[in-house]
C-alpha positions, -999 to +999 in steps of 0.1 A: +553-405+044+586-423+049+606-422+082+632-397+068+605-374+055+596-363+091+632-352+098+634-334+065+601-315+069+609-306+105+644-294+097+631-273+067+603-258+087+626-250+116+651-231+094+626-213+072+596-208+095+610-212+130+589-241+140+601-261+170+571-283+178+557-313+160+524-331+167+521-367+156+485-376+151+459-387+126+448-422+125+468-438+152+506-429+152+514-459+174+503-482+146+534-472+125+562-497+127+587-469+125+572-446+152+601-450+175+625-440+147+604-410+137+600-398+173+637-403+181+648-385+150+625-355+157+636-354+193+673-355+183+667-327+158+654-305+187+617-308+182+592-307+210+572-337+201+535-341+210+516-372+202+478-377+201+470-414+206+440-434+217+464-454+238+455-488+225+490-495+211+513-479+236+523-513+249+537-522+214+563-493+215+567-482+251+602-469+243+587-441+222+576-424+254+612-412+261+611-391+229+576-376+235+573-344+254+535-344+256+512-373+252+475-366+247+452-396+250+420-392+230+389-411+242+360-411+218+327-429+217+293-426+200+275-437+231+261-406+247+260-421+282+296-432+280+307-399+265+292-381+295+310-403+319+343-399+300+341-361+298 
């Protein structure tokens, strides 16, 4: 999706369905070069913005955090011992 698509979809869903929350996830949202613009636009439009991230790229766009209401850090591993420690 393009940057402006997020604002359009949120605005449309807000008017017709009453949605006021958006979750940015899937893959790694912080990998997008336009994540600050997306988050800022959604925030300005009145969205409560949640992001699910593995945290690896937060240092690339720290300014995005001012537009995020909830940040969920996902930690995954296929190593059973490490999974037990993490959870």
